[in-house]
Kinemage of the C-alpha trace (Angstrom):
@kinemage 1
@onewidth
@group {chain A} dominant
@subgroup {mainchain}
@vectorlist {calphas} color= white
{ca met a 1} P 0.000 0.000 0.000
{ca val a 2} L 1.074 3.580 -0.691
{ca leu a 3} L 0.164 6.563 1.467
{ca arg a 4} L 0.152 9.870 -0.412
{ca pro a 5} L -1.598 13.243 -0.367
{ca pro a 6} L -4.830 13.534 -2.367
{ca gln a 7} L -4.509 14.779 -5.952
{ca met a 8} L -7.095 16.339 -8.267
{ca gly a 9} L -7.105 13.176 -10.384
{ca asp a 10} L -8.472 11.235 -7.371
{ca trp a 11} L -11.878 12.944 -7.395
{ca arg a 12} L -13.830 10.266 -9.298
{ca ala a 13} L -12.414 7.395 -7.227
{ca trp a 14} L -12.898 9.336 -3.976
{ca ser a 15} L -16.463 10.396 -4.700
{ca ala a 16} L -17.429 6.894 -5.903
{ca leu a 17} L -15.918 5.198 -2.832
{ca arg a 18} L -17.539 7.682 -0.437
{ca arg a 19} L -20.909 7.396 -2.229
{ca asp a 20} L -20.800 3.585 -2.295
{ca ser a 21} L -19.773 3.491 1.399
{ca glu a 22} L -22.183 6.204 2.568
{ca asp a 23} L -24.331 4.000 4.824
{ca phe a 24} L -21.185 2.452 6.316
{ca leu a 25} L -19.472 5.822 6.996
{ca lys a 26} L -22.264 8.182 8.058
{ca pro a 27} L -22.825 6.782 11.587
{ca trp a 28} L -19.187 7.643 12.437
{ca glu a 29} L -18.758 11.024 10.709
{ca pro a 30} L -20.020 14.602 10.878
{ca leu a 31} L -23.005 15.319 8.635
{ca trp a 32} L -22.026 15.611 4.999
{ca ala a 33} L -22.622 18.981 3.340
{ca his a 34} L -25.075 18.936 0.435
{ca asp a 35} L -22.119 19.210 -1.976
{ca his a 36} L -19.832 16.800 -0.094
{ca leu a 37} L -19.131 14.604 -3.121
{ca ser a 38} L -18.840 17.430 -5.663
{ca arg a 39} L -15.720 18.210 -7.675
{ca arg a 40} L -15.653 21.690 -6.116
{ca ala a 41} L -15.676 20.304 -2.566
{ca phe a 42} L -12.913 17.885 -3.516
{ca thr a 43} L -10.882 20.716 -5.067
{ca asn a 44} L -11.152 22.564 -1.756
{ca arg a 45} L -10.072 19.403 0.075
{ca val a 46} L -6.978 19.041 -2.132
{ca gly a 47} L -6.139 22.722 -1.626
{ca trp a 48} L -6.475 22.328 2.142
{ca ala a 49} L -4.241 19.228 2.030
{ca arg a 50} L -1.518 21.025 0.092
{ca his a 51} L -1.645 24.067 2.364
{ca ser a 52} L -1.662 21.940 5.540
{ca ile a 53} L 1.345 19.906 4.457
{ca ala a 54} L 3.234 23.049 3.402
{ca thr a 55} L 2.561 24.793 6.730
{ca gly a 56} L 3.104 21.679 8.860
{ca thr a 57} L -0.358 21.749 10.460
{ca ala a 58} L -1.623 18.431 9.071
{ca val a 59} L -0.622 15.424 6.961
{ca pro a 60} L -3.689 14.238 5.001
{ca leu a 61} L -3.037 11.019 3.078
{ca phe a 62} L -4.942 8.625 0.842
{ca leu a 63} L -4.495 4.864 1.151
{ca ile a 64} L -3.742 3.502 -2.319
{ca arg a 65} L -3.455 -0.228 -2.980
{ca arg a 66} L -0.121 -0.775 -4.702
{ca glu a 67} L -1.242 -3.659 -6.962
{ca asp a 68} L -3.994 -1.797 -8.807
{ca gly a 69} L -3.951 1.841 -7.673
{ca met a 70} L -7.334 1.452 -5.938
{ca leu a 71} L -8.267 4.152 -3.416
{ca leu a 72} L -9.083 2.414 -0.120
{ca gly a 73} L -9.634 5.290 2.318
{ca ala a 74} L -7.786 8.124 4.014
{ca ile a 75} L -5.832 8.918 7.160
{ca thr a 76} L -4.873 12.312 8.527
{ca leu a 77} L -2.538 13.521 11.208
{ca asp a 78} L -4.249 16.829 11.977
{ca asn a 79} L -4.002 19.634 14.523
{ca ile a 80} L -0.228 19.298 14.659
{ca arg a 81} L 0.976 21.395 17.558
{ca arg a 82} L 4.589 22.363 18.071
{ca gly a 83} L 6.329 24.038 20.993
{ca pro a 84} L 5.903 22.251 24.307
{ca ala a 85} L 3.022 20.060 23.015
{ca gln a 86} L 4.671 18.323 20.003
{ca ser a 87} L 1.442 16.450 19.288
{ca gly a 88} L -1.225 15.756 16.682
{ca thr a 89} L -4.582 14.062 16.223
{ca thr a 90} L -5.213 10.940 14.158
{ca gly a 91} L -8.346 10.623 12.024
{ca tyr a 92} L -9.236 8.043 9.388
{ca trp a 93} L -11.913 6.396 7.270
{ca ile a 94} L -11.973 3.391 4.984
{ca gly a 95} L -14.361 2.360 2.241
{ca gln a 96} L -16.735 -0.424 3.211
{ca pro a 97} L -15.330 -3.027 0.767
{ca phe a 98} L -11.884 -2.642 2.324
{ca ala a 99} L -12.787 -2.592 6.021
{ca arg a 100} L -11.282 -5.226 8.292
{ca his a 101} L -8.654 -6.364 5.771
{ca gly a 102} L -5.653 -4.863 7.610
{ca tyr a 103} L -5.233 -1.811 5.382
{ca met a 104} L -6.036 0.743 8.059
{ca arg a 105} L -3.811 -1.005 10.583
{ca glu a 106} L -0.915 -0.725 8.136
{ca ala a 107} L -1.749 2.946 7.529
{ca val a 108} L -2.009 3.822 11.233
{ca leu a 109} L 1.274 2.082 12.052
{ca ser a 110} L 2.985 3.910 9.181
{ca leu a 111} L 1.566 7.247 10.301
{ca val a 112} L 2.664 6.645 13.892
{ca asn a 113} L 6.190 5.838 12.723
{ca tyr a 114} L 6.270 8.943 10.505
{ca ala a 115} L 4.951 11.167 13.293
{ca phe a 116} L 7.543 9.968 15.799
{ca thr a 117} L 10.607 9.603 13.562
{ca val a 118} L 10.209 12.266 10.856
{ca leu a 119} L 7.968 14.884 12.478
{ca asp a 120} L 9.548 14.281 15.910
{ca leu a 121} L 6.188 14.444 17.687
{ca ser a 122} L 5.885 13.192 21.238
{ca arg a 123} L 2.173 12.361 21.373
{ca ile a 124} L -0.523 11.332 18.899
{ca glu a 125} L -4.137 11.413 19.991
{ca ala a 126} L -7.295 9.804 18.603
{ca gly a 127} L -10.928 9.625 19.576
{ca cys a 128} L -13.830 7.441 18.536
{ca leu a 129} L -17.396 6.709 19.515
{ca pro a 130} L -17.629 4.335 22.491
{ca glu a 131} L -19.627 1.776 20.488
{ca asn a 132} L -17.155 1.715 17.577
{ca thr a 133} L -15.485 -1.507 18.663
{ca pro a 134} L -13.504 -2.040 15.422
{ca ser a 135} L -11.946 1.427 15.704
{ca arg a 136} L -11.140 0.943 19.375
{ca arg a 137} L -9.438 -2.398 18.623
{ca leu a 138} L -7.515 -0.810 15.768
{ca leu a 139} L -6.173 1.969 17.968
{ca glu a 140} L -5.305 -0.387 20.824
{ca gly a 141} L -3.585 -2.772 18.405
{ca cys a 142} L -1.465 0.107 17.078
{ca gly a 143} L -0.132 1.197 20.462
{ca tyr a 144} L -2.745 3.763 21.465
{ca lys a 145} L -3.862 3.569 25.075
{ca tyr a 146} L -7.213 4.538 26.524
{ca glu a 147} L -7.152 7.840 28.409
{ca gly a 148} L -10.779 8.655 29.152
{ca val a 149} L -14.059 10.006 27.823
{ca ala a 150} L -14.667 13.474 26.377
{ca gln a 151} L -18.258 14.603 26.839
{ca ser a 152} L -19.994 16.028 23.730
{ca tyr a 153} L -16.632 15.952 21.957
{ca leu a 154} L -17.713 16.121 18.301
{ca gln a 155} L -20.898 16.429 16.297
{ca ile a 156} L -21.309 13.066 14.615
{ca asn a 157} L -24.198 12.311 12.273
{ca gly a 158} L -25.955 15.464 13.508
{ca arg a 159} L -25.625 14.894 17.271
{ca trp a 160} L -23.062 15.934 19.874
{ca arg a 161} L -21.443 12.676 20.902
{ca asn a 162} L -19.146 11.531 23.672
{ca his a 163} L -15.859 10.021 22.489
{ca val a 164} L -13.380 7.671 24.082
{ca leu a 165} L -9.926 9.198 23.891
{ca tyr a 166} L -6.691 7.403 23.154
{ca ala a 167} L -3.064 8.481 22.893
{ca asn a 168} L 0.128 6.959 21.551
{ca leu a 169} L 3.309 8.291 23.154
{ca arg a 170} L 6.755 8.137 21.577
{ca asn a 171} L 8.385 7.353 24.903
{ca asp a 172} L 5.486 5.717 26.698
{ca arg a 173} L 6.146 5.356 30.409
{ca arg a 174} L 2.527 4.982 31.527
{ca gly a 175} L 2.238 2.271 34.116
{ca arg a 176} L 5.984 2.205 34.787
{ca thr a 177} L 7.870 3.589 37.749
{ca asp a 178} L 11.453 3.669 38.897
{ca val a 179} L 10.414 2.106 42.215
{ca gly a 180} L 11.254 -1.580 42.711
C-alpha cells in the first residue's frame, strides 16, 4: 500500500468510494454537506491538504493499494501542535469493501512511525465513539492507550457525541515507575 496526499485526479475514485460506502461511513462522521461529493468540494479538500502539508499543520493522506492503484480510504494527522506540546490528532476512514482487511492497521502504524521519527512528535491522539469496537481495537492494536471520555466531543451524524480518547506516546512510560 502507498500513502500519499490527495490529488485532483483522485476525485472520481474518492467520490465513488464515499458514495458507495455512505451508509457504512455516516454513523461515524459529521453530517455531509449537500455538496460533499462534488468536484468543487474535492478541489477545496486538495487545496487544504496542500496548504496543511506546506505549513506543517496536518498530513492528510490517501491509502492507495499498490497492486492496482485502488483508493481504499484516508488517514490524517491533523491539529499538529509544536512548541511544548509536540502532538497531533489521528483521524481516518476506509471504504466499506476494504474494512477489516488490515489496510487501516498498516496505515495507522505507518503514520505513527512517521509522526515519531520524521515529524519528531511526542504524542498522537485519537478519539472514537464508544460503540465503535472495530476502531477501538484498531487503535489499541497500534499502540494507542485509553485515556478517558470526552463529553460532547464532536458532532457526529448530527448529534453531539461523547468520544473515548486514546493516545500513543513516543516514549510511553505509563504504568511504569522507577520504584522496585
